[in-house]
C-alpha positions as CSV (number, residue, x, y, z in Angstrom):
1,M,54.8,103.1,104.3
2,S,53.6,103.0,100.8
3,Y,53.6,100.1,98.4
4,L,53.8,99.8,94.6
5,I,52.5,96.5,93.3
6,D,53.6,94.7,90.2
7,T,51.3,92.8,87.8
8,S,52.9,89.5,88.9
9,S,51.7,90.0,92.5
10,L,48.2,90.9,91.4
11,I,48.0,87.8,89.3
12,C,49.4,85.8,92.3
13,L,46.8,87.4,94.6
14,F,43.9,86.2,92.3
15,N,45.4,82.8,91.5
16,K,46.5,81.7,95.0
17,Y,44.1,83.6,97.1
18,P,40.7,83.6,95.4
19,E,38.2,86.2,96.8
20,E,35.4,83.6,97.3
21,V,37.8,81.9,99.8
22,F,39.7,84.9,101.2
23,G,37.0,87.6,101.3
24,T,38.6,89.2,104.4
25,L,41.8,89.6,102.5
26,Y,40.1,91.5,99.7
27,S,38.4,93.7,102.3
28,K,41.7,94.6,103.8
29,F,43.3,95.1,100.3
30,D,40.3,97.3,99.4
31,N,40.9,99.5,102.5
32,E,44.6,99.8,101.6
33,I,43.8,100.9,98.1
34,K,41.2,103.4,99.3
35,S,43.7,104.8,101.8
36,K,46.1,105.1,98.8
37,N,48.8,103.0,100.6
38,I,49.0,100.6,97.6
39,K,49.4,101.9,94.1
40,A,50.6,100.8,90.7
41,P,51.7,102.5,87.5
42,F,49.0,102.6,84.8
43,Q,50.9,100.1,82.7
44,V,50.0,97.4,85.2
45,L,46.4,97.8,84.2
46,N,47.4,97.4,80.5
47,E,49.4,94.2,81.3
48,L,46.4,92.8,83.2
49,K,44.1,93.8,80.3
50,R,45.9,91.4,78.0
51,G,44.7,88.5,80.3
52,D,41.2,90.0,80.6
53,D,40.5,88.0,83.7
54,T,39.2,88.5,87.2
55,A,42.3,90.5,88.3
56,Y,41.9,92.9,85.5
57,H,38.2,93.5,86.2
58,W,38.8,93.9,89.9
59,V,41.6,96.4,89.7
60,K,39.8,98.3,86.9
61,T,37.1,99.4,89.4
62,Y,39.8,101.2,91.3
63,S,41.4,102.9,88.4
64,K,40.9,106.4,89.6
65,I,42.6,105.9,92.9
66,F,44.9,102.9,92.4
67,F,46.8,103.7,89.2
68,I,49.5,106.3,88.8
69,S,49.3,108.1,85.4
70,L,52.4,108.7,83.4
71,N,54.1,112.1,83.7
72,N,57.3,113.6,82.4
73,K,59.2,112.9,85.7
74,I,58.1,109.3,85.7
75,L,58.9,108.8,82.0
76,Q,62.3,110.5,82.4
77,K,63.2,108.3,85.4
78,A,62.0,105.1,83.5
79,V,64.1,106.1,80.6
80,E,67.2,106.6,82.8
81,I,66.6,103.1,84.3
82,I,66.3,101.5,80.9
83,D,69.4,103.3,79.6
84,K,71.3,101.9,82.5
85,Y,69.6,98.4,82.6
86,P,68.2,97.7,79.1
87,E,67.7,94.0,79.9
88,L,64.8,95.0,82.1
89,T,62.7,95.4,78.9
90,K,64.6,92.7,77.0
91,N,66.5,95.5,75.1
92,L,63.2,96.7,73.5
93,G,63.3,100.1,75.2
94,L,60.2,102.3,75.9
95,T,57.6,103.8,73.6
96,S,55.9,105.9,76.4
97,T,52.6,104.4,75.2
98,G,50.1,102.2,77.2
99,N,51.9,99.1,75.8
100,D,55.2,99.6,77.6
101,P,56.1,97.0,80.3
102,A,55.3,98.2,83.7
103,D,58.6,97.3,85.4
104,P,60.7,100.4,84.5
105,Y,57.8,102.7,85.6
106,L,57.3,100.7,88.8
107,I,60.9,101.2,89.7
108,G,61.0,104.8,88.5
109,I,58.1,105.8,90.7
110,A,59.7,104.0,93.7
111,V,63.0,105.9,93.0
112,L,61.2,109.3,92.7
113,H,59.4,108.6,96.0
114,K,62.7,107.8,97.6
115,E,64.4,111.0,96.2
116,E,61.5,113.1,97.2
117,S,61.4,111.8,100.7
118,L,65.0,111.7,101.7
119,D,64.2,112.4,105.3
120,T,62.0,109.3,105.6
121,P,63.8,106.1,104.9
122,N,62.1,103.2,103.3
123,I,59.1,105.3,102.3
124,V,58.1,102.8,99.6
125,K,58.4,99.1,98.8
126,I,57.7,97.2,95.7
127,I,55.4,94.1,95.9
128,T,56.4,91.6,93.2
129,E,56.7,87.9,92.7
130,E,59.8,88.1,90.5
131,G,62.6,86.4,92.3
132,N,66.1,87.8,92.6
133,K,67.1,87.1,89.1
134,K,69.5,89.4,87.4
135,N,67.9,92.3,85.6
136,H,64.4,91.7,87.2
137,I,62.6,94.1,89.4
138,P,64.2,93.2,92.8
139,D,67.7,93.2,91.3
140,I,67.5,96.6,89.7
141,A,65.4,98.2,92.5
142,S,68.0,97.1,95.0
143,K,70.6,99.1,93.1
144,Y,68.5,102.1,94.0
145,G,68.0,101.2,97.6
146,I,64.4,100.1,97.1
147,D,63.2,97.0,99.0
148,C,61.0,94.4,97.3
149,I,58.7,91.9,99.0
150,N,56.3,89.2,97.6
151,I,52.6,89.3,98.2
152,L,52.8,86.8,101.2
153,D,55.4,88.8,102.9
154,F,53.3,91.9,102.3
155,F,50.5,90.2,104.2
156,K,52.8,89.4,107.0
157,E,54.2,92.9,107.1
158,M,50.7,94.2,107.3
159,K,50.0,91.6,110.2
160,W,46.9,90.4,108.3
161,K,45.6,87.0,109.5
162,F,42.8,85.0,107.8
């Protein structure tokens, strides 16, 4: 199983589970990133950069292995998603620059994983703190058969104990 993580979950990780208290958690997270089991679209780094906080500086150290760079297939899939669900970006569309919101790219990457791995069901899940509100990541991802979980459910799924 692979996981794609949203900005909201990284912010939650650092706000609710500080490294100085949950050091073991960060070691486990570090191992999953180094094993390439958790990734994020590059736009997540740009969203975190706006906050310029601990989360941004922590994930930046993993930029070469953690972030998925934009390519034509990902851009095309993100554009398809926005054409169908423009509310995901509040009807602002995409500019294919670093300032785009991560959500359509996150879903697009998950959909591409699923399409490329038809023989392996549930190959990827999205970790996000967004609830099941209409036109948010879980709502739109579910329309493509992509499961979403929050960060705490991810810990439980991984059977991590602290």
